[in-house]
Structures are given as structure tokens and as C-alpha cells.
N, C-alpha and C positions, 0 to 999 in steps of 0.2 A: 504493499499500500504505500502510495506517496503522500507527501504533506498536504497536497491540495484536497485529496479525497478525506483525509483525516479532519481537516478544518471545515469540511462541508458536512460533518457529522454534528456541527453545532454543539462544542464542547460545553459552552455556558449552560445551555438548555439541558444537557445530559446530567449536570450537577444534581438536578432534582428529579431525575427520570425514575430512580430506583426507589420503589416505596421502602424496601427494607433498609436501605441505607438513610432514607430521611428520618425513620424511626431511630436509627442509631445516633443521629445528630444530637439527640436530646442528652447524651452522655457527655461528660466534661472532657473526654479524651478523642472526641471525633466532632468534627465540624464540616462546614462546606469546603473549608480550605484543604481539609484531609481528602474529601471526595475529588476535588478538582485534581489534586495530586495523583490519585489513582486512574483518573481520566486521561490525564496527560501522559502517563506509563502506558495504558491501554492503546490509546489512539494514536499517540505520537512517537514515543520512544520505543515501546516493545516491537512495534511493526517494523522499524528500521534497524534495531539492535537486538535481534533475538538472541544472538550468541552471548550477550552480556548479562543474561538472567532475566527473571521475572520476579519482581520488578527489576529494572535497571539500577544497579547501585553506584554511587558516587564513586567509590573506590575502585571500580572496574573501567574508569574513563581515563586511566593514565595512558599517556601516548608514549609508546617505545619505538623510537626512530630506527630506521634500518642502518645498521652499523654502529649504533650506540651502545655503550656499555650496558650491562643487564641491570645494574643499579641506577638507571638513568633518572636524574632529577634535573629539571629545567633551570632552576636557580644555580645549580652548580655546574651543569655542563653546557647551558645554552651560549655562554659566552665564547666558547671556542667553535660554535657552529656557524656556518654561512646562511643555513636554512633554519631560522629559530623555531623551537617546538611551542605552540601556544600554551598558555595556562588558562584554563577555564575558571573563572571566579564568579560565583553567584554571590551578589551582595543583598543582605537584608539588615534590618535593625533589631536589636535586641530591646523589647520593650522594658525588660527587667531593668536595665541600666541605661537605656537610649544610646548605646554604643554600636559600631558596625559589627555586623556578624557575617562571616564568609564561608561559603561552602567550596571546597577544590576536590579534586580527586585524591589528594593526599590526606586532607584533614578537614574539620570544620571548627568554628569558634570565632572568637574575637581575635583579630590580627593583634600581633605584638605592638604595645604602644610605642610610640616615638617619644624620645627625651623631651622635646620641645612642648609635648601636649601634657606631660606630668603636671607640670605648674598650672595648667589650665583646669585639668580634670581632677577634681578634688575627691571623686567618689572612691571609696576605699576598696569596694569589691569589684573584682573583674571576673568574668565568666571565662576561665582560662581556656585556650586552643588546645587541643590535643598536641602531643609532641610531634616531632617530624616522623615518628613511628606511626602516627596516623590512626586510622580507624581500628586497627587492631588493638590499640592501647585504650580505646573507650570501652565503657559499661557494654555489656554483651549485646543488650537489645539496641544499641545504636550502631553497631559495627558495620550493619548492611544498610545503611541510611539510603533511601531511594533518591534517585535523580527527580522524580517527579514531586517529591516532598521539598527538595531544595528549591526547585522552580516555583512552586506554589508560594513558598515562604517569601522569596523574592518579589513575588506579584501581588502579595496581599496588599490591598489598598483599603483604608477606612471607609466603610459604607458598603463596600462591594464584597469583599472576603474578609471574614474576621482573621486576626493573627493566627498564624499555625503554632500549635504548642509542640514542643519537644519535651517529653517526660522522661524522668530517670537519667537525664544526661550526667548529672554529678552524683557523685556518691562518696560519703565520709566513711572510709574503711575504718577509722577507730571507733566510730559511733555505730557502724554498721546500718546506716540509714540513707535514704535518698535526701538530696539537699534541695532541689527547686525543681520548679517546671519554667522552662524558657519559653517565651512568647516572642515571635518573629514576625516582623512585617516589612516591606520595602518597596522601592519602586525602581531599582536599576539593576542592569546587568553589565558587567565589563569583561571582555576577552582581551587578556595580555599577550603580548608575544615575546 
């Protein structure tokens, strides 16, 4: 299926077309934003990238260039390449702290803060980004984070789609408890090369 055929299915109207999912929206952990994420996967991504799994996971979107090292990392190896490998960055805003939140093929979370911003931003709590080890170092239920959910979070606009909730993302090992539910919304996407 191609992109045009997928868009002709009227993605927006399909959000409310499934009665079972509509009833599920009464639960705190499921919303129209979750539903549109599923539809993005089913109509757009799954039809194009079947080999990447169902749903298509963010961690499966890494690009391995021909002739590049097995441990290829764009930030480390792109400087030596004439044809740079692009980095997909889906941006959202964390409502919990009002800061930028990024989804990439390697990790998700708040990007590292720049020294100049530390003096301006006095909020003591940062929702840390997963380490460079990426998704495998995250809590188990977030390791397979779907592309459709990342896109939905980056597309959530007040009044149209409520913020996308990411539950159980942070875990306090000392207290054996979950810390918070992160709410994301945004309006932009950046692809860097």
C-alpha cells in the first residue's frame, strides 16, 4: 500500500470508528492520542516497513550504512563520511516540566541540557534521557516504544488530541516503585543530517 492510499482511509475519522476502543478511552491509560498512534502504525508504517515488526519500534529505525562499522553511530561516525546518515528526531514537549522531549532510534527523553540554559532553568527535576545504551536500558515495558506513539506525541495539539501519556517510564529501584506518568505534546518534527 502506498502513502496516498493510506491517507485516503481518513485517519482522523478512524480514531472514533472502533466502538471497543471508544469504550477503552474511558480508562486513564488510553486516549484518542493512543488510538491515532495505533492507526498511524496500521495505515502508514506497518504497510511500508513490515520487516521492522508490528508495531514498528523506534529502536528498529537505526540506519546502518553500507561499509560502515557494525557499531555505527551518526554522532561519532558521520564526521568522516561524505554522505551523512540522517538522524530522525521527533520532538515533543513534556507537560510535566515544560521541557523538550525527543524520540530517536537510539533513545528517548529530555536532551542533555546546555550549560547556558542551566542559569535560566531553575526547575530542579529533569526527566533524564536514557543513556546511550538506549532502549534496552529502559524499564521493560518501554523498550519496544512504537514509532506511531512517538509521532502521535509529536502531533498532539491542545483541543485536537490530548497529551500522550507514557506510563511507568521512571522507576525508583531503591523504593521499588514507579515515579511518574509523563505527558507529552508538541507541534514539530526535525530531521537532522
